[in-house]
N, C-alpha and C positions, 0 to 999 in steps of 0.2 A: 164651316169647313174644318176648323181646328178641332172642334168637338167630335166630328166624325173621324178624324184621324186618331184622336185619343181613344175613342171607342174601339177602332180597328186594332190599334196596337194593344190595348188592354185585352180585347178578345183573343188575339193571336198569342199573347203571353200566357194567358189562363188556359187556353186549349192545349198549349204545348207543355206547360207545367201546372197541372191542376192543384198541386200542393202549395203553389205560390201565394194563392189568395189569402190563406190563413195568416201569412206573415208580411203582407204587403201594405204599403203606404203610398197612395197615389194623390198627387195634387193636380187638379184639372185646370183648365184655362181661366176659369172664374175665381180661382184662388181657394176653392173648397178642397177639403181632404176626404178621401175614402181610406179608412183604416181597417185592416184585417177582413175586409169584405162584409163587416158587420156593422161598423160605426161610421158616422159621417161627422166632419167638423166644418161648420159653416161659418164664414167670417161675417160678423155683423158690426154695426156702429160702436156698440158697447164692448164687444169682445168676440169670443168664439163660442158659438152654441154647438153642443155635442148632442148627437141623436144616436140611440142604439136601437136598431131596427125601426120600429115606429114610435118609440118612446123618447120624449124630449127629457134629456139628463139635466141640462142646465147650461148657464153661461160661465166660461172661463175667460180670464183676462189675459192669458198667454197661451200660445200653442204648446209650449212645453208642458204646461199643467194639464191641458186638454188631452194631449197625446199620452201622457202619463196615466191619466184616469182610464183611457181606453185600455192601456196595457194591464193595469191593475183589475179592471173588470174581466178582461180575457182570461186572465190567470186566476180568477175567483178570489181575488184579495180585496174583499169588500170593505174592511176596516180601512186599508190603505186608500181605497177609492173614496171613501167618505172623508177621510182627513185631507186628501188632495182638493176636493171641492170646497171644504170648509176654509182651509188655509189660504186658498186662492181668493175666495171671496173676502175673507178678513183682510188680507194683503191690500186688496183693491180699496176697501172701505177706509182703512187706516191711512193709506196713501192720500185719498181725497180729503180726509179730516185733516192731515198735516197741511196740506195745501190751503184749506180754508183758514186754519189757525194762523198760519204764516201770513196770509193776506190780511187778516184781522190785526195781527201784530204790527204790520207795516203801517196801518192807519191810525193806530192808537197814539195820542199825544201825552197821556199820563204815564209817567215813568213806573209807578207802582203797578198799574194794570199791564203794562208792557212786560215787566218782570214776571208777573203771574202767568201771562201767556207763554213766555219763554220756558218757564218751569214745566208747564203742561206740554208744551211742544217737545221738549227734551224727553219727557217720559213716553210720548207717543213715538218718537224716533227710536228709542230702545225697544220698544214693543214691536215696532216694524221690523227692526233687525232680527229680533227673536222669531217673528213669523217667517221671515225670509229664510232663516237658517233651518227651521222646521220644514218648510216647503221644499228646500233643496234636498234634505234628507229623504223626504218622501219620493221626490222625483228620481233620486239616485236608486232608491229601492225598486221602483218601477223599472228603471233601466237594467238593474240586476236580474229582475224576474224575466225580462225579454231576453237578455243575453243568455240566461240559462236555458230558455226555450229554444234558442238558436243552437246552443251546444248540444242539447238533447236530440235535435233533429239532424245534426251533422255528424253526430258520433258514429264511427264505424261499428258495425256489428261484427263481433269476433267471437271465437270460441273460448269458453272460459275453461273447458276441460280438454286436455290433449286428446286428439283423435286417435284412437287405437284400432289397429286392424288385426284380423286373425290370419297369421302366416304360419 
């Protein structure tokens, strides 16, 4: 019932405003996203899987990263898209590594081994912070490109040269 209503609303909106599809983001009742009429973001146990048409792009661990990847790909910023997926995956792996090392550190009885684990853990935490900062910069770049796209579509068309008449 809800899905039928979603489809009716989507169809009515897109029939009324055909240009809306290229800048739209829809979340359906199952929690999946349809982005720009070309991408889909599907929630999974491990994260969010992104599909572009029939191609499986990969798994992201946050919706911000997944949506930013879609924006970067839409505007043909392929280096940014590549950086987004790599940084998101690196962040997930280093977060898991930190959790494992911390759990090992909690079980260690030897003080020397504990200090070694803490030193490694500090290094991983610093690396995680660096990756987070780089990922935020990439996400902000994608936001900028999307905003520029909105600005270009909403800019009013005006005459650049004064209109002269023959009188």
